[in-house]
N, C-alpha and C positions, 0 to 999 in steps of 0.2 A: 504494500500500500504506500501511497505517496503521503508523507507527513511534513514535507518542506518543499516550498517552491521558490526558487530564486529567479527574478526577472531582471535581465541584464540588457541595457541599451547598447547599441552598436557605437563604435568610435566615430570620430569626426570625418566628414567628407568635404569635398570642395564645395558642395551645395550648402552645407552647414555654415561654412565660413561667411558666406554672403547672405545667409538666411533665406535661401531659395527653397521653396517647398518641394521636397522630394516625393512624398507620398509613396507610390509603388514603382517609381522610376528606379531602375537598377543602377546605382552609383557606388563605386568602390570606395574604400577608405583612402584618405590621403596619407602622406607620411606622418603627420601628427596624429591622425586617427590610429594608425598602426602602432605608434608609440603608446598612445593611451590604452589600447586594448592589451598590449604586451604588459604594461604596468599592472592593469587590473587582473589580467590572467595570472600573473605571478603571485599577486596577493591572494587571490581566491584559491590558487593551487596549493598555497601553503596551508590555508584554512581547511581545504578539503583533500588533503593528502591521503586520507583514509580511502578515498575513492580509487586511487591507484592500486592500493593493496587489495581492495575488494575485487577490482577488475582482474587482477592477476590470479586471485584465488579462484575466480569463476572461469578463467581462461588460462590454464597452466602453460600453454604454448607461448604465452607472453613473457614468461620468466626466463631471462637469459641464462644459458648454461655454459660452463667452461668447456674446454676441449677434453679429449679422452685422457690426457696426461695429468689432469687435475687430481688433487688428493681426494676430493669429493665433489658431488654435484650440488647445485643450488636446491634448497629444500622447500618444495611447494607446501609441505605441511605447515611450515611457519606462517604462511599466508592464509591458509585455510583455517588455522586455529586462532588467528588474531581476531580480537573483537571487531576490528574494522570490516572483516568479511561478512558481518551480519547485516550490513547496510548495502544499498546499491545507489548508484547515481546514473541518471540519464540526462544527456545533453541534446536538446532539440532547438533548432534554430529556424527562424524565418528563412525562406528560400532566396531572399534577396542577398546579393553577394556581400554587402557591407556587414550584414548580420552573421553570415556564415564565417567570414574572416574573423569576426569577434569571437564567435564560438570556438573556432580552432585555436585561437591564442590561449584559451584556457584548457580546452580538452586535450590538445596535443601534448601538453606537458605531462598529463596524467595517463596518456595512452588510451583515452576514451574516444569512442566513435561519436560522430555528430550526425544526427538525423535532421534532414530538412523538411519543413512543414509549412505549406502555403497558408495554413490557417493563422500563422503568426505574423502575416504581412502588416505593414504600416497602414494607417488610415489612408483611404483613397481621397485625393484632393481634386479629382475630376479634371476640369479644364484649367484649374489653377496649378496643376503640377508643373514644375519646372520654372515657375515664376517667382519673382521676389515680391515683397509686400508693396513697394512703390509701383511695380508693374501691375499688380492686382488693383491697387487703388486707382491707377490711371485708367484701367479697363472699366471699372464700375465702382465709383466712390461710395455709393450708398450700400451696395452689397458688402463692400469691405468694412464699412462702419458697422453694419448689422452683424457681420461675423465677429468683429472684435467686441461687440456688446453682447455676444451670446444670444442673438435674436434670430439666427438661422438664415441670414442672407446668403450664405455660401451654398446652400442647397440649390439655388438657381443655376449654379454651374456644375452640378453633379458631384459636389463634395459630400462624402460620407459624414453624417452627423457624429458627434461624440457619443451620443446614446447608441447609435448603430454600431460603432466600432467597439464600444464597451460591451455590448451584448454579444457581438461576434467573438471578442476575446474571452469573455466569461464562458461562453459555450465551448470554445476550444479547450479551456482549462478544465472544465467539468468533464468533457469527453476524455481527456487524458487521464484524469483521476479514475474514471470508470474503466478505462482500458487497462489500468494497472491495479484495480481493486483486489484482484486475486493473488497478487504477488505476496509471497510469504515474508520477504525481507522488507523492512522499512526503506523507503526510497526518497532520495532528494532529487527533485526535478529542476534542472537548469533550463530556463527558457530564454533564448536570446532573441530580442525583438527590437522595437522602435519606440521612440518617446511617447507619441500620442497614443499608440496602442497600449503601452504599459500603463500609463496614467489612467486612461479610460477603463481598462480592464480591472485594475485594482479598485478604482472608485465604484465600479459596478458590483464587484464581489463584496465590497464592504457596505453596500447599501447607500452609497452616496449618489448624487446626481451628477453624471459626467458633464452635463452642459454647464454646470457651475465651475467646473475645473478647480476644485478645492486643493488638489495636490500640487498643481502648478507644473513648472518646467522640470524635466529630468535631464541632467547633464549627460554628455556623451560618456559612454563606458562606466556609468554608475549603475548600481544594482539596488534592488529592494527584495525583501524576503517576506513571504506569506506562509502562515501555518494553518492548514485546514484541519478541522476536526469533524469527523462524520457524526451526524445526528441520527436518532432512531427513525426519523421519517425519511431518511435517504438524502437529506440536504446536508450542507456543510456550514459550520461556524468558522469565521475567518478572523485571524489575528494578523495585523501588520507588524511583524517583529522588527523590521528595518525598513527605512525609506531613504532613498538618495544617498547611498553609501559609496564612497570611492576609495581607491588605494591610498596608503599613507602619503605618497608623494604628491597627491592632488591637493593637499592642504598647504604645501610649501612651494610648489612650482606654479608657473602659469599654465594651468591645466588646459585651457582652451587653445593655447598656441604652442605648447611644448617647449623643450629646451632650445636655446639659441643655436646649438650646433646642428639642429635639424632644419633651420629656416634658411632657405636659399635667398640670395639678394633679391629684393623686390617682392618677397612673399607677402601677400595681404594678411593682416592679422584679423582674427575673429574678434569682433566687438559685441558686447551684450546689446540686446534689443532695448529700446527705451522701456521703462517700467510699464507704461501704458500700452505697450505693444507686444508683451510677452505672451506666449501660448501657455 
């Protein structure tokens, strides 16, 4: 059974730098985004090292063995008898490349496979995908104002509402819980997805109104943790154990723009949106 769900947002992309709406456009991480997910992947791999042990215990062929001249072989029983082997971890990512890159930055360290799942895709921004906020405003100032005021003006252009994406995300999470309900081992589920998807999904599961957007913005390569508890009627009670957590380096470095040694001459720096224009 799944008793812990980590929701991790992908790292920075060139669209993020200029606040261009990506939606379901497939955009890779840029160099700073790769640095971000590597830092997050390392921190999370330290926390969840047990998952490597559990994976080896379940798949003995993953345990490296010395040559025939060695005094003894690596002992798989050590892994099978370790308490870590009583848990499992599954890593599932949105099928968009920026998310799968992020998932592999964590999973590859621990030798875990990554499963791609279209259900975890970002909110669709319809005709607004690929556009910046000034471009949207120039296209239709009233629709833009209505969107920012949470009045639904974006739907005119085929944008998925936050309620819709939250319902879609909650449905995917519940389906995954049911798919693993018969697992004997307690399981941690790592879901790698996108900012709007994660926020709306968490808000929906917690009984909040996604249209109000109480949780606010989720930084690149930050994670949140949910704890589900099955109820007698088949529903789940949810606890938000962590929200908007990042690796230790994110508190002392310029997280949005990375270290100077990665910035090429003329690289545009990512600047925060005005407070009145954050998602």
